[in-house]
Phi, psi and omega in degrees: 000321181297322181293320177295319180293328180292334179267006179080015180241122181256163179295326179295324180289322177296317179296323179295319180294320179295321179296320180295318180296320178294319180296317179295318178298319180294320180295320180294323178296316179296322179292322179291327179280352180081013179268355178216138180282157185237133178283125182236147177226099185296325179295319179291323178296324176294321177296323179293320177297318177296322179298315180294321178295317180296321178294319180295316179295318180294321178296319178294317179297321178295319179296315180293326178293320176295321176297320178297317179295323177296322178293320178298318178297319179295319177296325177298314181294319180295317179295323179296316179295323180294316178292325176295322177296319178297319179296325181289320182277344181282110186288152185298328183275357177283143179289143177087015180295318178296323179294319179295323177296319179292320178297318178297319179294315179295326177297317178296316179296322181294318177296317181297316180295320180297316180295317182293320179292325175297320179295314185290315189266348181237304186291313180296321176296323178295317179296321178295319180298314181283345181294339182275348184286319181302318180295315180295323179296320178292326178290325176295318178296319179293322177298322176296320177294319179293331176292321177295320177298320179295315178296322179294316179295323180293316179294322178294319179295318179294324179294322178291326180288327182267002180291152180292318179253107185272139176241108185298326181294315179293324180294318179295318178294320179294324178293320179297318178293324179295315180297320180295316180294322179294319180296314179298316181296315183294325178297314179291323182294319181295316180299315181290327178297333178272323186281321185297312178298322179295319178295320180297319180286338182286348184295327183297308180297325179294315179298319180298311182296319182296309183285332173295320178297314181297316181295318179294319179295319178295320180298312179296321181297311182293329178294314179292322179294326178296322178296316179297319180294324177294320177297317178296322178298318180295320179297314181292330177294319176295322176295321180294322180293323181289326181246042184292337181285347182256057182289142180276120181284134178266115182283135180290150179243140181289147175279154185291138182252036181297130176061027182294307183288333177295321177292324177298313181298322180295318180293319179296322179294320178297318180294320181294323179290326183278342181255122180294144181288120184251343184294326183261004183281128179276151181293149180285149181294151181292153183297327184272007176078011178288154185294154181267130178281163181290156182296339185291334185287336181055032178239160180246124187263041172216164186294144180280150178287154181302321181297326178289323180292323181289324183233092184299330183267014184289340182283349180283128183294137179272342182209164180295346182282348179285163184303152184285344182296324182295320179295320177299316182296318180295318182292318180290324179293323180295328183275343186224046183295314183293319181295320180295321179296319180295317180295324181294319179294319180295319180296318181295322181290321182287332185288333175060258184276004182296140181270358182276128180283153176280149182260127177268117184273118178273148183265124176233139178292134179290137181237146174230117182059034177084003182255130180283114185288325180298318179292322181294321182292325180287324181287328185244043182294333182271003181260159177294158180300137179076017182304133181254302181195173179254148173226157178238133181290129178265338180223160173289143177225125178265122181294137178252346178230164182290341181265011181254156178268142174270118186244145170242150180303127181103345179296139176260130183241133176268114185276132178232159182285161173279091186263146173260118184303332182289344185252015186294330184277354184257119180295323177298323177293327177298316176297323177296321178299321178297319178293322178292327175298317176297321178299319181293326176296324175294327180286344177103002181232145178234155174255137181190180178224137179296137184300323180294320178294322182292320181294322184282318190253322186060029179244102186290319186296327184270344187252337187282161179184175180261157179205156181286131183292327184284002172266357187233171177223135184287134180243342180207000000 
């Protein structure tokens, strides 16, 4: 007891507080069960909702403002390190060294001033604004407890008055407690009824002042920082003019070849589906029912049309748009002229009384897109099949995939088309390959074999690969 008395707390006071808590708990239970009515003030409850909303918004704004200040501090440190790096690499004999040191110093001061003003004009004001909420929140909670005390005293007084056996002494004491509880509650209620609406309305002016301060500080900061950046730009421009002959070469980078070969296969597949297979097509039977000779004779056992007789070379295609059979006939005739002549003489002798004339096959060089293939093969016999042109590597290139070429500056590469082995027998597919080769150059990648590897090995499958076109320059 002595210890309690030394702290200003007596046993009677403790007992009184415990009794109040029990009475309040009992009153709340009765109110929830509907056995006792509860005093309500809808206007005050609306003020409390506004207070809680205002407190939540202010707390969030304070948190975001602290995050913003932390970001400004981080940007200050990053900018400081960047300017320090510039000072270290800026050699003493370069012009404008003193100017760069001064710019770095002013840059550091500008960041420090910006951060400090944000703290003074925004963060401290925010802390002062939120500092008034804890006290009001505790008073609202206390007002709620006093309201429960008032309802409890009122119910106790009403119960004594309606009792069958009335005790005037108890009634008088209950009335006295009711008046006291009502007075305490009304005093707190009136004060909060005045303060809460005023606090709610003050939020508009606070938000305006806070964000106006932040916007003004940012505007001044960026304006001064722009001047420093312009000064630094002028200093570096003067340095560049003095050392203009030592320009830094920007090395080209290869473009990504993702799904390159997949697109090629898709285009080749579309072309193969749209073009009927002619290599395996057998000749149609003659109109008069005469027997069909074997393909080795390369002769036709039916009468020629007048147009064919008048123009023996009319079957040779004049452009790539004509059917592919004519190109096949020309290529096969070019390879077997002597055999065809011998077979034609033998057939003519064996036929005896036959009235069908023998066909003399003339030799014409096969052409693809207007280019004579026989001449090209003779001129480029030492080149890989399908050779297009030569390029020379201007930069080193390190292969990243197994299908790429490893290049050194100066290497000569023999460019060949991206060919599909299944289409080698189709002249139309050869033209398609040429178009796809052009497509690949547009995509930024070429197929080829290094000239040194081709001369040493003559093995195309093991030496060829793809490489970026912008690393090379065409030489032939």
